C-alpha positions in Angstrom: -4.8 -34.1 -3.5 -8.4 -33.8 -4.3 -10.3 -30.5 -4.1 -13.8 -30.9 -2.9 -16.9 -29.0 -4.1 -17.1 -27.4 -0.6 -13.5 -26.2 -0.8 -14.1 -24.8 -4.2 -17.2 -23.0 -3.1 -15.3 -21.6 -0.1 -12.5 -20.4 -2.3 -14.9 -18.7 -4.7 -16.7 -17.0 -1.8 -13.4 -15.8 -0.3 -12.3 -14.4 -3.7 -15.6 -12.5 -4.1 -15.5 -11.2 -0.6 -11.9 -10.1 -1.0 -12.8 -8.2 -4.2 -15.5 -6.4 -2.4 -13.1 -5.7 0.5 -10.5 -4.2 -1.9 -13.1 -2.0 -3.5 -14.6 -0.9 -0.2 -11.2 -0.1 1.2 -10.4 2.0 -1.8 -13.7 3.9 -1.7 -13.4 4.6 2.0 -9.6 5.1 2.6 -7.8 5.3 -0.8 -5.2 3.3 -2.7 -2.9 2.4 0.2 -5.8 0.8 2.1 -6.8 -1.1 -1.0 -3.2 -2.3 -1.5 -3.1 -3.7 2.0 -6.3 -5.6 1.6 -5.2 -6.9 -1.8 -1.9 -8.1 -0.4 -3.9 -10.1 2.2 -6.1 -11.5 -0.5 -3.1 -12.6 -2.6 -1.4 -14.1 0.5 -4.5 -16.1 1.4 -5.6 -17.4 -2.0 -2.9 -17.5 -4.5 -0.1 -19.7 -3.1 2.9 -17.5 -3.9 4.7 -19.2 -1.0 5.0 -22.3 -3.2 6.7 -20.5 -6.1 5.5 -18.8 -9.3 1.9 -19.0 -10.2 0.1 -18.7 -13.6 -2.6 -16.0 -13.2 -4.6 -14.9 -16.3 -6.5 -11.8 -15.5 -9.9 -11.5 -17.2 -9.2 -8.0 -18.6 -5.5 -8.4 -19.7 -4.0 -9.0 -23.0 -0.8 -8.8 -25.1 2.6 -9.3 -23.6 1.3 -8.9 -20.1 -1.6 -11.4 -20.3 -0.2 -13.9 -17.8 1.2 -12.9 -14.4 3.6 -15.2 -12.5 4.5 -13.1 -9.5 2.8 -11.2 -6.7 3.6 -7.7 -8.1 2.0 -8.5 -11.5 -1.1 -10.0 -9.8 -1.4 -7.1 -7.4 -1.2 -4.7 -10.2 -4.2 -6.3 -11.9 -6.3 -5.8 -8.8 -5.3 -2.3 -7.8 -3.5 -0.7 -10.8 -1.1 2.1 -9.9 1.9 0.3 -11.2 4.0 1.8 -14.1 5.3 -1.7 -15.0 1.7 -2.6 -16.0 0.4 0.6 -17.6 -2.8 -1.0 -18.9 -3.9 -2.2 -15.4 -6.7 0.1 -14.2 -7.5 -1.8 -11.0 -10.1 -4.5 -11.4 -10.6 -4.5 -7.7 -11.3 -0.7 -7.6 -14.5 -0.8 -9.6 -17.0 -0.3 -6.8 -17.8 -4.0 -6.3 -20.5 -4.7 -3.8 
Protein backbone atom coordinates (compact mmCIF):
# COMPACT_ATOMS: atom_id res chain seq x y z
CA UNK A 1 0.00 0.00 0.00
CA UNK A 2 1.45 3.33 -1.07
CA UNK A 3 0.93 6.44 1.02
CA UNK A 4 0.56 9.56 -1.10
CA UNK A 5 1.95 13.02 -0.34
CA UNK A 6 -1.63 14.23 0.07
CA UNK A 7 -2.42 11.52 2.62
CA UNK A 8 0.74 12.34 4.52
CA UNK A 9 -0.12 16.06 4.58
CA UNK A 10 -3.65 15.26 5.76
CA UNK A 11 -2.32 13.05 8.57
CA UNK A 12 0.11 15.75 9.70
CA UNK A 13 -2.64 18.36 9.70
CA UNK A 14 -4.98 16.05 11.63
CA UNK A 15 -2.25 15.39 14.22
CA UNK A 16 -1.51 19.10 14.66
CA UNK A 17 -5.18 20.00 14.88
CA UNK A 18 -5.68 17.19 17.39
CA UNK A 19 -2.84 18.47 19.55
CA UNK A 20 -4.40 21.95 19.59
CA UNK A 21 -7.79 20.41 20.42
CA UNK A 22 -6.33 18.49 23.39
CA UNK A 23 -4.69 21.64 24.70
CA UNK A 24 -7.79 23.77 24.21
CA UNK A 25 -10.01 21.18 25.92
CA UNK A 26 -7.62 21.09 28.87
CA UNK A 27 -7.46 24.88 29.18
CA UNK A 28 -11.23 25.27 28.86
CA UNK A 29 -12.60 22.22 30.68
CA UNK A 30 -9.83 20.32 32.49
CA UNK A 31 -8.09 16.99 32.29
CA UNK A 32 -11.12 14.77 31.67
CA UNK A 33 -12.10 16.83 28.63
CA UNK A 34 -8.53 16.63 27.36
CA UNK A 35 -8.52 12.87 27.94
CA UNK A 36 -11.67 12.44 25.81
CA UNK A 37 -10.20 14.48 22.96
CA UNK A 38 -6.91 12.59 23.19
CA UNK A 39 -8.71 9.23 23.02
CA UNK A 40 -10.42 10.40 19.82
CA UNK A 41 -7.06 11.47 18.36
CA UNK A 42 -5.46 8.12 19.19
CA UNK A 43 -8.42 6.19 17.77
CA UNK A 44 -8.33 8.20 14.56
CA UNK A 45 -4.61 8.30 13.85
CA UNK A 46 -2.65 5.52 15.51
CA UNK A 47 -4.13 2.20 14.34
CA UNK A 48 -4.47 0.48 17.71
CA UNK A 49 -7.26 -1.64 16.20
CA UNK A 50 -4.59 -3.45 14.19
CA UNK A 51 -2.50 -4.43 17.23
CA UNK A 52 0.51 -3.01 19.07
CA UNK A 53 2.16 0.10 17.66
CA UNK A 54 5.65 1.51 18.09
CA UNK A 55 5.30 5.11 19.28
CA UNK A 56 8.43 7.08 20.20
CA UNK A 57 7.43 10.26 22.01
CA UNK A 58 9.64 13.25 21.34
CA UNK A 59 10.24 14.03 25.02
CA UNK A 60 10.57 10.51 26.43
CA UNK A 61 13.61 8.53 27.42
CA UNK A 62 14.95 5.64 29.43
CA UNK A 63 12.96 2.48 30.01
CA UNK A 64 9.74 4.14 28.84
CA UNK A 65 11.04 5.59 25.59
CA UNK A 66 8.80 3.51 23.33
CA UNK A 67 5.07 2.99 23.81
CA UNK A 68 3.26 0.05 22.25
CA UNK A 69 -0.21 0.44 23.72
CA UNK A 70 -2.93 3.04 23.95
CA UNK A 71 -2.47 3.79 27.66
CA UNK A 72 1.23 4.55 27.25
CA UNK A 73 0.59 6.72 24.23
CA UNK A 74 -2.29 8.51 25.95
CA UNK A 75 -0.07 9.20 28.95
CA UNK A 76 2.44 11.02 26.78
CA UNK A 77 -0.25 13.37 25.50
CA UNK A 78 -2.05 14.10 28.78
CA UNK A 79 0.16 12.86 31.63
CA UNK A 80 -1.71 12.12 34.87
CA UNK A 81 -0.70 8.45 34.80
CA UNK A 82 1.28 7.02 37.74
CA UNK A 83 2.63 4.26 35.48
CA UNK A 84 4.46 6.96 33.48
CA UNK A 85 5.63 9.41 36.16
CA UNK A 86 7.82 11.45 33.81
CA UNK A 87 4.98 12.24 31.41
CA UNK A 88 3.84 15.80 31.97
CA UNK A 89 1.34 15.97 29.12
CA UNK A 90 2.80 17.05 25.79
CA UNK A 91 -0.71 17.90 24.61
CA UNK A 92 -1.41 20.16 27.59
CA UNK A 93 1.21 22.77 26.76
CA UNK A 94 -1.13 25.51 25.49
CA UNK A 95 -0.65 24.66 21.81
CA UNK A 96 -2.45 27.00 19.44
